[in-house]
C-alpha positions in Angstrom: -22.3 37.6 44.8 -20.1 36.8 41.7 -17.4 35.2 44.2 -20.1 32.9 45.8 -21.1 31.8 42.4 -17.7 31.0 41.1 -17.1 29.0 44.4 -20.3 27.0 44.0 -19.1 26.2 40.5 -15.8 25.1 41.7 -17.3 23.1 44.3 -19.6 21.3 42.0 -17.1 20.6 39.5 -14.6 19.0 42.1 -17.4 17.2 43.5 -18.5 15.5 40.2 -14.8 14.6 39.6 -15.2 12.8 43.3 -18.4 11.2 42.3 -16.7 9.5 39.1 -13.3 8.2 40.9 -14.9 4.7 41.8 -16.1 4.1 38.4 -12.6 5.2 36.9 -10.9 2.6 39.1 -12.9 -0.4 38.0 -13.0 0.7 34.4 -9.4 0.8 34.3 -9.1 -2.6 36.0 -11.5 -4.1 33.4 -13.3 -5.9 36.1 -16.5 -4.3 37.0 -17.0 -7.0 39.7 -13.7 -6.0 41.6 -14.6 -5.9 45.3 -11.5 -4.4 46.6 -11.6 -1.8 44.0 -15.1 -0.8 44.9 -14.2 -0.7 48.5 -11.4 1.6 47.8 -13.3 3.8 45.3 -16.2 4.2 47.6 -13.7 5.0 50.6 -12.0 7.6 48.4 -15.4 9.2 47.2 -16.6 9.2 50.9 -13.4 11.0 52.0 -13.3 13.5 49.2 -17.0 14.4 49.6 -16.8 14.5 53.5 -13.9 17.0 53.3 -15.4 19.0 50.5 -18.9 19.4 52.1 -17.5 20.3 55.5 -15.4 23.0 54.1 -18.3 24.4 52.0 -20.6 24.6 55.0 -17.9 25.5 58.0 -14.9 26.7 56.4 -15.2 28.4 53.1 -12.0 30.3 53.5 -10.1 27.0 53.9 -12.0 25.8 50.8 -10.8 28.7 48.7 -7.4 28.0 49.9 -7.6 24.5 48.7 -8.3 25.7 45.3 -4.8 27.0 44.8 -3.7 23.5 44.3 -4.7 24.3 40.6 -2.5 27.5 40.5 0.8 26.6 41.6 3.2 29.6 42.3 0.4 31.7 43.7 0.1 33.4 46.9 4.1 33.4 47.5 4.4 29.8 47.3 8.1 28.7 47.8 9.6 28.1 44.3 10.8 24.7 45.2 7.5 23.7 46.1 6.1 24.4 42.9 8.5 22.2 41.2 7.8 19.3 43.6 4.1 19.7 42.9 4.9 19.5 39.2 6.5 16.1 40.2 4.2 14.6 42.7 0.8 15.5 40.9 1.6 13.3 37.9 3.2 10.7 40.2 -0.1 10.5 42.1 -2.2 10.1 38.7 0.3 7.2 37.7 -0.2 5.8 41.1 -4.1 5.6 41.0 -3.8 4.3 37.3 -1.0 1.6 38.1 -2.9 -0.3 40.7 -5.8 -1.5 38.9 -3.7 -2.2 35.9 -1.5 -4.1 38.0 -3.9 -6.0 40.4 -6.6 -6.8 37.8 -6.1 -6.0 34.1 -2.7 -7.1 33.5 -2.1 -9.0 36.9 1.6 -8.1 37.0 1.7 -8.8 40.7 1.1 -12.5 41.5 0.7 -14.5 44.7 0.1 -11.3 46.6 -0.4 -12.2 50.3 -4.4 -12.0 50.8 -3.7 -11.3 54.6 -2.3 -7.8 53.6 -5.7 -6.8 52.5 -7.4 -6.2 55.9 -3.9 -4.3 56.9 -4.5 -2.2 53.9 -8.1 -1.5 55.1 -6.8 -0.6 58.6 -4.5 1.8 57.2 -7.0 3.5 55.1 -9.2 4.0 58.2 -6.4 5.6 59.8 -5.6 7.6 56.8 -9.5 8.9 56.8 -9.3 9.9 60.4 -6.0 11.9 60.0 -7.0 13.6 56.7 -10.5 14.7 58.0 -9.4 15.8 61.4 -6.4 17.8 59.8 -8.9 19.8 57.7 -11.3 20.2 60.7 -8.7 21.3 62.9 -6.5 23.4 60.8 -8.2 26.3 58.9 -4.9 27.3 57.2 -4.2 23.9 55.6 -2.9 25.1 52.4 -2.0 22.8 49.3 0.9 25.0 48.8 4.0 25.6 50.9 3.6 29.4 51.8 2.9 31.7 54.7 -0.9 32.9 54.4 0.0 36.5 55.3 -3.4 37.7 53.9 -5.2 35.4 56.4 -3.0 36.1 59.4 -2.0 32.6 59.7 -1.4 31.1 63.2 0.3 28.1 64.7 -2.3 25.2 65.1 -1.6 23.0 68.0 -4.8 21.2 68.9 -6.6 18.3 67.9 -4.5 15.9 65.7 -1.8 18.8 65.5 -0.9 17.9 69.2 -0.1 14.3 68.0 2.2 15.0 65.3 3.2 18.4 63.4 2.0 17.2 59.8 -1.1 15.0 60.5 -2.2 15.6 56.9 0.9 13.9 55.6 0.6 11.2 57.9 -2.9 10.6 56.4 -1.3 10.7 52.9 1.4 8.3 53.8 -1.1 5.7 55.1 -3.3 6.2 52.2 -0.3 5.5 49.7 0.7 2.5 51.5 -2.6 1.1 52.5 -4.5 1.5 49.1 -2.0 -1.1 47.3 -2.0 -3.4 50.2 -6.0 -3.5 49.9 -5.9 -3.6 46.1 -3.0 -6.3 45.9 -0.6 -4.1 43.9 3.2 -4.5 44.4 3.8 -1.9 41.8 1.3 0.5 43.5 3.1 -0.1 46.9 6.5 0.8 45.3 5.2 4.2 43.8 3.3 4.6 47.2 6.8 4.4 48.9 8.1 7.0 46.4 5.2 9.3 47.0 5.9 9.0 50.7 9.6 10.0 50.2 8.4 12.9 48.3 6.1 14.0 51.2 9.0 13.6 53.6 11.2 15.9 51.4 8.3 18.5 51.4 8.0 18.2 55.2 11.8 19.4 55.6 11.3 22.1 53.4 8.1 23.3 55.0 9.3 22.9 58.5 12.5 25.2 57.5 9.9 28.0 56.2 7.6 27.5 59.2 10.4 27.8 61.8 11.9 31.0 60.0 8.6 32.9 59.1 5.7 31.6 61.3 5.6 33.2 64.7 5.3 30.6 67.5 6.2 27.6 65.5 9.6 27.2 67.3 7.7 26.8 70.6 5.3 24.6 68.9 8.0 22.2 68.0 9.1 22.1 71.5 5.7 20.9 72.6 5.0 18.5 69.8 8.4 16.7 69.1 7.5 14.6 66.0 7.0 15.7 62.6 5.3 12.8 61.1 5.7 9.4 63.1 5.6 9.5 67.0 8.7 8.4 68.6 10.5 8.0 65.2 10.7 11.3 63.4 
């Protein structure tokens, strides 16, 4: 009973944090009438809420696993990944803050091609698809690079995992590149490229672990050839 209560409290706290995301973005921008900021903020709120509610209702074990993001080093996480999280989380916060500062408050980016905005929105739509389906298709979707021995982790090869081996990271990369295009932030795009490279590095380390420690992963790589981008890598 106490475990359920703690889970509900964690869920509510994270849900409240998601609710204030759109307001944080436009507050930082200094322009409460910034349409692109509201579009991105509402998109982010919708995706976070959808994933949280889905896990809470249909996959509570996965939701508990996702809470590990606030406990780096737990559950046998690879040491190198712990340090990578210490780098990537502050970088992600910086990315979220720099875009409204760049695009609106200080207008560091000028003459940003407006035709890139709908492209950014398309990338965000693709990002939402791959992110949600990753949560839906993979009950072992940990935020830490580790083998979930206590949950008898298995290889997942269906759904979007039959498309690429790391669809959540694909969704992340589409987010990192799509959001700054929608918002009109060159500096956000540069940081988004940097975050994408960090995730590529993480994929390489995670693949090494999975090949060595997860039964059936070698056969899976023979069926699904590409890690992140079909026909490229």
